[in-house]
C-alpha positions in Angstrom: 8.5 -144.9 136.9 10.2 -147.9 135.4 10.7 -149.5 138.8 7.5 -148.5 140.6 4.8 -148.4 137.9 4.9 -152.2 137.2 5.1 -153.0 141.0 2.3 -150.6 142.0 0.4 -151.5 138.8 0.4 -155.2 139.9 -0.7 -154.2 143.4 -3.5 -152.0 141.8 -4.7 -154.9 139.6 -4.8 -157.2 142.7 -6.7 -154.6 144.6 -9.1 -154.2 141.7 -9.7 -157.9 141.4 -10.1 -158.3 145.2 -12.6 -155.4 145.5 -14.5 -156.5 142.4 -15.1 -160.0 144.0 -15.5 -158.8 147.6 -17.8 -155.9 147.2 -20.2 -157.3 144.6 -23.2 -155.3 143.4 -23.3 -153.0 140.4 -23.1 -149.7 142.3 -20.0 -150.8 144.3 -18.3 -152.1 141.2 -19.0 -148.9 139.3 -17.6 -146.9 142.3 -14.4 -149.0 142.2 -14.0 -148.3 138.5 -14.7 -144.6 139.0 -12.2 -144.4 141.9 -9.5 -146.1 140.0 -10.2 -144.0 136.9 -9.8 -140.9 139.0 -6.5 -142.2 140.4 -5.3 -142.8 136.9 -6.4 -139.3 135.9 -4.5 -137.8 138.8 -1.3 -139.8 137.8 -1.7 -138.4 134.3 -2.0 -134.8 135.6 1.1 -135.5 137.8 3.0 -136.8 134.8 2.1 -133.7 132.8 3.3 -131.5 135.6 6.7 -133.2 135.5 7.3 -132.6 131.8 9.7 -129.9 130.8 8.0 -126.8 129.4 9.5 -127.3 126.0 8.5 -131.0 125.8 6.3 -131.8 122.8 3.7 -133.6 124.9 3.4 -130.8 127.5 -0.3 -129.8 127.4 0.3 -126.9 129.7 2.7 -125.2 127.2 0.1 -125.8 124.5 -2.5 -124.1 126.6 -0.2 -121.1 127.3 0.7 -120.8 123.7 -2.9 -121.1 122.5 -4.5 -118.5 124.8 -2.9 -115.2 125.7 -3.3 -114.5 129.4 0.1 -113.1 130.3 -1.5 -109.9 131.7 -4.2 -111.8 133.6 -1.6 -114.2 135.2 0.7 -111.4 136.2 -2.1 -109.1 137.6 -4.0 -111.9 139.5 -1.2 -114.1 140.6 2.1 -112.3 139.9 3.3 -115.4 138.0 4.0 -116.5 134.5 1.1 -118.0 132.5 2.9 -121.4 132.6 3.3 -121.3 136.4 -0.4 -120.2 136.8 -1.6 -123.2 134.6 0.7 -125.5 136.5 -0.6 -124.2 139.9 -4.3 -124.8 138.9 -3.3 -128.2 137.5 -1.8 -129.2 140.8 -5.0 -128.1 142.6 -7.1 -130.1 140.2 -4.9 -133.2 140.6 -5.0 -133.0 144.4 -8.8 -132.6 144.3 -9.2 -135.6 141.9 -7.1 -137.7 144.3 -9.2 -136.6 147.3 -12.4 -137.5 145.5 -11.0 -140.9 144.6 -9.9 -141.6 148.1 -13.3 -140.5 149.4 -15.0 -143.0 147.1 -12.7 -145.8 148.3 -13.5 -144.9 152.0 -17.2 -144.9 151.2 -16.9 -148.4 149.7 -15.0 -149.7 152.7 -17.4 -148.0 155.3 -20.4 -149.5 153.5 -18.8 -152.9 153.4 -18.0 -152.6 157.1 -21.6 -151.6 157.8 -22.7 -154.9 156.2 -20.7 -157.0 158.6 -22.3 -158.3 161.8 -23.6 -155.5 164.0 -21.5 -156.4 167.1 -18.0 -155.0 167.3 -16.0 -155.3 170.4 -12.8 -153.5 171.2 -10.7 -154.4 174.2 -8.2 -151.9 175.4 -5.4 -153.0 177.7 -2.6 -151.3 179.5 0.6 -152.2 177.8 2.5 -151.9 181.0 0.4 -154.5 182.7 0.4 -158.1 181.5 -3.0 -159.5 180.4 -5.0 -161.2 183.1 -5.5 -164.9 182.8 -9.2 -165.6 182.9 
C-alpha cells in the first residue's frame, strides 16, 4: 500500500480532473463522483477484509462480537460467524466495484455517443501488406 496507493492515487486524481473537464454537465460530474466514491468504498471494504480478526479496527470482529449468530452461521453456511461476515463483505465489495465500473462505462458510452455520428473501421489482413491507393 505504501508503494501503490500514492502512485494509483495520483493516477486517480488525474483521471478525476480529466473526466471533470472532459465530460462537463452536472449529471456526468455527479456520476464521476459517485463512481469514485464507490471505488473508495470497495477499497475500504477490501482493507477491512485484510485485517487480522483480533485487530482493534476490524469491524467484522466487532459485528461478530455484538450479535450472536453462531448457530445461524453454522446451520446455514457451515462456517464460523467471522467467515460468514467476511464472505458477505466480499460479495458486497465486488458488487460495489461492479456498480462503479458500470457507472464509468455509462459515462464513456454517453460521451462516445456525443461524438460525430460517422465511425469507420477498416479491417485488414495482417499477412497481406496494405494496398497503396
